[in-house]
C-alpha positions in Angstrom: 342.6 145.1 101.8 344.9 145.0 104.7 343.6 145.1 108.0 345.5 148.2 109.3 344.4 150.4 106.4 340.5 151.0 107.5 342.1 151.0 111.1 344.0 153.4 110.3 341.0 155.9 109.2 342.1 155.6 105.2 339.4 155.2 102.7 339.1 153.5 99.6 336.5 154.8 96.8 334.7 152.5 94.8 331.5 152.9 92.7 330.0 156.5 92.5 326.8 158.3 92.2 325.3 161.3 90.5 326.2 163.8 93.4 329.8 162.6 93.8 329.2 160.4 96.7 330.5 156.9 97.4 329.6 154.3 99.5 326.2 153.9 100.7 324.4 156.0 103.3 323.3 159.5 102.1 323.8 159.2 98.5 321.8 162.1 97.1 319.1 161.8 100.0 319.2 162.9 103.9 318.0 159.2 105.0 320.0 155.8 103.9 317.2 154.2 102.1 316.8 150.5 100.8 316.5 149.5 97.6 314.3 146.7 96.9 314.0 144.8 93.4 311.3 142.1 93.0 312.2 139.4 90.9 310.6 139.7 87.3 310.9 139.7 83.7 312.0 143.5 83.9 314.4 143.2 86.7 318.0 142.7 85.8 319.3 139.4 86.2 323.0 138.7 86.8 324.6 136.7 83.9 326.9 134.8 86.7 327.0 134.0 90.2 328.2 136.5 92.5 331.5 135.8 94.0 331.6 134.8 97.6 332.0 137.5 100.0 335.3 137.5 101.8 335.7 138.2 105.5 338.1 140.3 106.9 340.3 137.6 109.1 341.0 140.4 112.2 337.1 141.1 112.7 336.3 137.3 112.1 339.0 136.6 114.8 337.0 139.2 116.8 333.4 137.6 116.4 335.1 134.1 117.8 336.2 136.2 121.0 332.7 137.4 121.4 331.3 134.1 121.1 333.3 132.9 123.8 333.1 135.6 126.0 330.5 136.2 129.4 328.5 139.2 129.0 330.8 141.3 131.0 333.8 140.5 129.1 331.8 141.2 125.6 331.0 144.5 126.8 334.3 145.5 127.7 335.7 144.0 124.4 333.2 145.8 122.1 334.6 149.0 124.1 338.2 147.9 123.3 337.4 147.3 119.4 334.8 149.8 118.7 335.2 153.0 121.0 331.8 153.9 120.4 330.9 154.6 123.6 329.6 158.1 124.7 330.9 160.2 127.6 329.2 160.1 131.0 329.3 163.1 133.3 327.2 164.0 136.2 325.2 167.1 136.0 324.1 169.3 138.7 327.3 170.7 140.6 327.3 170.7 144.2 327.3 173.6 146.5 330.4 175.1 146.6 332.8 174.6 149.5 333.1 178.1 151.8 336.1 178.9 153.2 339.3 181.4 152.9 341.4 178.7 151.2 338.8 177.9 148.4 339.5 174.9 145.8 342.3 173.9 148.3 339.7 173.4 150.8 337.4 171.6 148.6 340.1 169.0 147.7 340.4 167.8 151.3 337.0 167.9 151.7 335.3 164.0 151.3 332.2 163.6 149.1 330.7 161.6 152.2 330.7 165.0 154.3 331.1 167.3 151.7 328.4 169.7 149.9 325.6 167.8 148.4 323.9 168.5 144.8 320.4 166.7 146.9 317.1 168.2 145.7 314.0 166.7 147.0 312.3 163.9 144.9 309.1 165.1 143.0 306.4 163.1 144.1 304.6 163.2 140.6 306.9 161.3 137.6 306.3 161.7 134.1 307.6 159.0 132.0 309.6 160.5 129.3 308.5 159.8 125.5 311.1 158.6 123.1 312.7 161.2 121.0 312.1 160.9 117.4 315.2 160.2 115.4 316.4 163.3 113.3 317.6 161.6 110.2 317.9 164.5 107.5 320.9 166.9 106.9 318.4 169.5 106.5 315.4 170.7 108.3 312.5 172.3 106.7 311.6 175.8 106.8 308.9 175.5 109.8 311.0 172.7 112.2 312.4 173.9 115.3 315.7 174.9 115.4 318.7 172.4 116.6 321.0 173.2 119.4 324.6 171.9 118.4 325.7 171.3 121.5 326.3 167.2 121.5 323.4 166.8 123.4 321.3 163.4 123.6 318.9 163.2 120.8 315.7 165.2 121.7 316.9 166.3 124.9 318.4 169.9 124.6 319.7 170.3 128.4 318.0 171.9 131.1 320.2 175.0 130.9 320.4 175.6 127.2 317.9 177.6 125.5 317.3 176.7 121.9 319.2 178.8 119.3 317.1 181.4 117.3 316.4 180.7 114.0 318.6 182.4 111.5 318.2 183.2 107.7 321.3 182.4 105.3 322.2 185.7 105.2 322.8 186.3 109.2 326.1 186.6 110.4 327.7 184.0 112.3 327.3 185.1 116.1 329.2 182.1 117.6 333.0 182.9 118.0 335.5 180.3 116.9 336.0 179.2 120.4 332.4 178.1 121.0 332.4 176.3 117.6 335.4 174.4 118.6 333.5 173.5 121.7 330.7 172.3 120.3 332.4 170.4 117.9 334.4 168.6 120.8 331.4 168.1 122.8 329.5 166.4 120.0 332.4 164.1 119.3 332.9 163.0 122.9 329.3 162.1 122.6 329.0 160.4 119.3 332.7 159.6 118.3 330.9 158.8 114.8 329.1 161.8 113.1 328.0 161.4 109.7 327.1 164.5 107.2 323.4 162.8 106.6 322.8 161.6 110.2 320.9 162.6 112.9 323.6 165.1 114.0 324.2 166.2 110.8 323.6 170.1 111.8 327.2 169.9 113.8 329.3 168.1 111.0 330.2 171.3 109.2 331.9 172.5 112.5 333.9 169.5 112.9 335.3 170.0 109.2 335.7 173.6 109.6 338.0 173.2 112.9 339.2 169.5 112.1 342.9 170.7 112.6 342.4 171.9 115.8 340.2 169.3 116.8 342.8 166.9 115.9 345.6 168.4 117.9 343.4 168.8 120.7 342.1 165.4 121.0 345.5 163.7 120.3 347.6 166.0 122.9 344.8 165.6 125.5 343.3 162.1 125.1 345.6 160.4 122.7 342.4 159.9 120.5 342.8 160.1 116.8 340.4 162.1 114.8 339.7 161.2 111.2 337.6 163.8 109.4 336.6 163.0 105.5 333.8 164.5 103.4 331.2 162.7 104.8 331.9 161.7 108.2 333.8 162.3 111.3 335.4 159.5 113.8 336.7 160.1 116.9 338.8 156.7 117.5 338.3 156.4 121.1 340.6 154.1 123.6 339.0 151.3 125.7 338.1 151.7 129.5 339.5 148.5 130.9 338.0 145.6 132.5 334.5 146.3 134.3 334.2 149.9 132.7 330.3 149.4 132.8 329.7 150.6 129.4 327.6 148.5 126.4 325.8 148.7 123.1 322.2 148.6 123.2 319.7 148.0 120.3 318.9 151.5 118.9 315.2 151.2 118.9 314.1 149.1 122.5 317.5 149.9 124.2 317.8 146.2 125.0 321.5 145.5 126.0 323.7 143.4 123.5 324.4 140.0 124.2 327.6 138.0 123.5 325.4 136.8 120.6 324.5 140.2 119.3 328.5 141.4 119.3 329.1 138.0 117.5 327.3 138.6 114.7 327.8 142.4 114.8 331.7 141.4 114.2 330.7 138.8 111.5 328.8 141.2 109.8 331.5 144.1 109.7 333.8 141.2 108.5 331.9 141.0 105.5 331.2 144.1 104.8 334.1 145.9 104.7 334.7 144.9 101.3 331.3 144.1 100.3 330.0 145.6 96.8 328.0 148.7 97.2 324.6 146.9 96.5 324.5 143.6 98.8 321.3 141.3 98.8 320.2 140.7 102.4 320.1 137.1 101.5 323.5 137.0 100.4 324.6 138.6 103.7 322.6 136.5 106.0 323.9 133.2 104.0 327.8 134.5 104.4 327.3 135.1 108.0 326.0 131.7 108.7 329.0 130.4 106.7 331.5 132.2 108.7 329.6 131.9 112.4 332.1 130.4 114.9 328.9 128.3 116.6 325.7 127.6 116.0 323.0 129.2 114.1 322.5 132.7 115.7 319.0 133.7 117.5 317.0 136.1 115.6 317.0 138.7 118.2 321.0 138.8 118.4 320.9 139.2 114.7 317.9 141.6 114.6 320.3 144.0 117.2 323.4 143.4 114.9 321.8 144.9 111.8 319.8 147.3 113.6 322.9 148.9 114.8 324.9 148.9 111.4 321.7 150.5 110.4 321.9 153.4 113.1 325.5 153.9 112.1 324.4 154.3 108.7 326.6 151.6 107.8 323.6 149.8 106.2 320.6 151.1 104.6 317.1 150.6 106.2 316.6 147.3 107.3 313.4 145.6 106.6 311.0 144.3 109.3 310.7 140.9 107.8 314.3 139.6 107.0 313.3 136.9 105.3 311.7 138.6 102.7 312.8 137.7 99.5 314.3 140.2 96.9 315.9 143.2 99.4 318.8 144.6 98.2 320.8 146.4 101.2 323.2 149.6 100.3 326.1 149.2 101.6 328.5 152.3 103.2 332.2 150.6 103.2 333.9 153.8 104.5 331.8 153.7 107.2 332.0 150.0 108.0 335.6 150.5 107.7 335.6 153.2 110.7 333.5 151.7 113.0 336.7 149.6 114.4 338.9 151.7 116.5 341.6 149.7 115.9 343.2 146.7 114.3 341.9 143.6 116.5 344.6 141.3 115.1 347.1 143.0 117.6 345.6 141.3 120.6 346.5 137.7 121.4 343.1 137.1 123.1 340.1 139.0 124.2 341.9 139.8 127.3 345.1 141.2 125.7 343.2 143.5 123.6 341.2 144.8 126.0 344.5 145.6 128.2 346.3 146.8 125.5 343.5 149.5 124.0 343.6 151.0 127.5 347.9 151.4 127.4 349.1 155.1 127.5 351.2 157.3 129.9 349.7 158.1 133.3 348.7 161.7 132.6 346.9 160.5 129.2 345.2 157.6 131.0 343.9 160.1 133.7 342.6 162.4 131.5 340.6 159.9 129.5 339.0 158.7 132.6 337.9 162.3 133.5 336.7 162.9 130.2 334.8 159.7 129.8 333.4 158.6 133.0 331.5 160.5 135.8 334.2 160.1 138.7 337.8 159.6 138.8 338.9 157.8 142.2 342.6 157.6 143.3 341.7 154.4 144.8 340.8 153.1 141.6 344.0 153.9 139.8 347.3 152.0 139.4 349.8 154.1 141.5 351.8 155.5 138.7 348.4 157.3 137.7 347.4 157.9 141.2 350.9 160.1 141.6 350.3 161.7 138.4 346.8 162.8 139.4 348.2 163.9 143.1 350.6 166.2 141.1 348.4 167.8 138.8 345.3 167.5 141.0 344.2 171.2 139.5 345.8 171.8 136.2 345.1 168.1 134.7 341.1 168.5 134.9 341.3 172.2 134.3 342.6 171.5 131.0 340.0 169.3 130.3 337.5 171.4 131.8 338.1 174.3 129.4 338.2 172.0 126.5 335.0 170.6 127.0 333.2 173.4 129.1 332.6 171.4 132.2 333.4 172.4 135.7 336.0 170.3 138.3 334.6 168.9 141.2 337.6 168.2 143.9 337.2 166.2 146.7 339.5 164.1 149.2 338.5 160.9 147.3 339.2 162.1 143.7 337.8 164.6 141.0 334.7 164.7 138.7 334.2 166.6 135.3 330.3 168.1 136.0 328.3 169.0 133.2 325.9 171.8 134.5 324.1 171.5 131.1 323.5 167.8 131.6 324.2 167.5 128.2 327.4 165.5 128.0 326.3 162.1 129.3 324.1 159.1 127.8 322.3 158.4 131.4 320.7 161.1 133.3 320.6 161.2 137.0 318.4 162.9 138.5 316.2 162.2 135.6 312.4 161.6 135.0 310.8 158.2 134.9 310.2 155.8 136.8 313.6 153.9 136.9 315.6 157.1 137.3 313.2 158.3 140.4 313.6 155.0 142.1 317.2 154.9 141.7 317.9 158.4 143.2 315.6 157.6 146.0 317.4 154.2 146.8 320.8 155.7 146.9 320.3 158.9 148.8 318.6 156.6 151.5 321.7 154.1 151.3 323.8 156.9 151.9 322.0 157.9 155.0 322.1 154.8 155.9 325.7 153.4 156.1 327.8 156.7 155.3 330.7 156.8 157.6 331.0 158.8 160.5 333.9 161.5 160.3 337.2 160.6 161.5 336.1 156.4 160.9 338.8 154.7 158.9 337.5 154.2 155.9 338.2 154.0 151.8 336.1 155.3 149.0 333.6 152.3 149.3 331.3 151.2 152.0 329.6 147.5 152.1 325.6 147.9 151.7 323.9 145.1 153.3 321.7 142.9 150.7 318.6 143.2 153.0 318.8 146.7 153.4 318.6 147.3 149.5 315.3 145.1 149.5 314.3 146.9 152.4 314.7 150.4 151.2 313.4 150.0 147.8 310.6 148.2 149.2 309.6 151.2 151.1 310.3 153.5 148.2 308.2 151.6 145.9 305.1 151.5 148.9 305.8 155.4 149.2 306.1 156.8 145.8 304.7 154.2 143.3 300.9 154.5 143.3 301.3 158.4 144.0 303.5 159.2 141.7 302.0 157.0 139.0 305.1 154.8 138.4 305.5 151.6 136.0 303.2 149.1 137.0 305.2 146.5 135.4 308.0 147.5 138.0 305.6 147.6 141.3 304.5 144.2 139.8 307.7 142.9 139.7 310.2 144.2 142.5 313.1 142.2 141.3 313.2 143.9 138.0 312.7 147.3 140.0 315.8 146.0 142.1 317.9 144.8 139.0 317.5 147.8 136.8 317.3 150.3 139.5 321.0 148.6 140.7 322.3 148.5 137.1 321.9 152.2 136.6 323.2 153.4 139.8 326.2 150.9 138.6 327.0 152.5 135.3 326.9 156.0 136.9 329.7 154.7 139.0 327.6 155.4 142.3 327.7 151.8 143.1 330.1 148.8 142.3 330.2 145.1 143.0 332.4 143.4 145.6 335.6 141.9 144.7 335.3 138.6 143.4 335.0 136.0 146.0 333.2 138.0 148.6 331.0 135.8 150.7 328.1 136.5 150.4 328.2 138.3 147.0 326.6 142.3 147.0 327.5 145.8 146.2 329.8 148.5 147.7 328.5 152.1 147.8 330.9 154.6 146.5 331.9 158.0 147.8 330.4 159.9 144.8 326.9 158.7 146.2 326.8 161.3 149.0 326.5 164.1 146.5 323.0 163.1 145.7 322.0 162.5 149.9 321.2 165.5 152.0 324.0 167.0 153.7 324.9 165.0 156.9 323.9 165.9 160.3 327.0 165.6 162.1 325.3 166.3 165.5 322.0 165.1 165.5 319.5 165.7 168.5 319.4 162.5 170.7 317.1 160.0 170.8 315.5 161.2 167.1 316.9 159.0 164.8 314.9 155.7 163.8 318.0 153.3 165.2 319.1 155.5 168.1 318.1 155.0 171.9 316.6 157.2 174.0 318.2 160.1 176.3 319.2 158.5 179.4 317.8 160.3 182.6 319.9 163.0 184.0 320.1 161.4 187.6 322.1 157.9 186.5 321.8 155.6 189.5 323.0 151.7 189.5 324.6 150.1 187.0 323.1 152.3 184.3 325.4 155.3 185.4 328.5 154.6 183.5 326.4 154.1 180.4 324.7 157.4 180.8 327.7 159.2 182.0 329.4 157.8 178.3 326.5 159.2 176.4 326.3 162.5 177.8 
């Protein structure tokens, strides 16, 4: 099989089942199941040794690049080669800009000093319970209805109510436009949707409107949509260096390491042409034989196999991977659908990351608008910045209509907001210790370092490192025990700082200082101000923490000029 065949979305049929399903996941059941065969006198025996698994050259090359990469480059390489990241957007809209000029006035207002979406922090925080993965194609009679919105599993969105249960004979009450929007949002949130996976209820909508969706995704974003009988794959483009996207263990949420990515690419290289029933021991042995370096750490191997099982490329993975006689069910169609494009097109990792972002200026900007919380003009190359200036209203408006979002125009750039708070993989504001601490931290950082009106500043402002420690310490002391924050974070302030800054970075509210900056640190971004209280541009004199007391009315002696200047 040529590398370009599965990269182009074509499928090859091999084997079959009684229900006509080819491949592994969803064969006659709603859950991918591992087949376990114990060696015994009644077990079928192979008459000849099985042929060695042959790795795909392009994916094997990709595994070598992962093995040589640092963590940040490995994340960017994963985005460029697989494109399985979800969209990420701000939720709560800011107060509208009032004035006779409407949208034109809003586009001239800075995020630093404009209307905000600030809400006072709640004192009591309850940690969210992990959502149970729904892996059935059909729900039982008594099961609650599923919201077909592209929301995160178990989180239907605070502004969306569950759909009422309907009988099979009930008329369809959704318009075609609403169904298309639901399907588009689902694909942007979950680029790989299967007929028997956790989002199976939305799969019929994707198939029903696949021609329209294919045209829209291609026209607006340059994405290729492949819809087969049993899965739909939206092949997203890369986001370039420093995209702050990564794969995580589907069960624990632990971020992938370069070793984990290496094992994932190795497994895929062997699975695209593997037999439908594959002994686990044979797969692990082939991975060891083709590995680019020393033996993989057990945690890296476990997270790679867990991701493949979550995508339904593999059946359920046993807890004890050393167990003898375990045979995995392999879905070759899904294995070939995972790469968004042929890795062999890149000369090296950096070249592949660059090539995956190539597009005309309009398409490149629309991709950023659709996938990231905010697009700042200062981050764009000149030709893309010119396009955004020329299409400041029409460009975001077309995507907002397509995806059911709202455009927020500011002097520094544009953000597409999702008031339903569904089209995102990260929630801010959100429940839980980390989200609460991060929100309080960014609110107080804005109040401390926000530039004054008229000051010459870009979209970013340096944050003193000591300020982060001091503010976070104050927040933990003030809210930690009353709000019943997690004890491990209260005991380990270093971990709280690391994870809170990581969340703010992934949401695009802070960014790392340019390489070579001494000392290295963080920069506060203009969109962060939308989460802080509106600035008091004319504060009462002498009331601020760092302000001086007002000088007396009579100003004798050397203090006179200073008092007169303050007055």
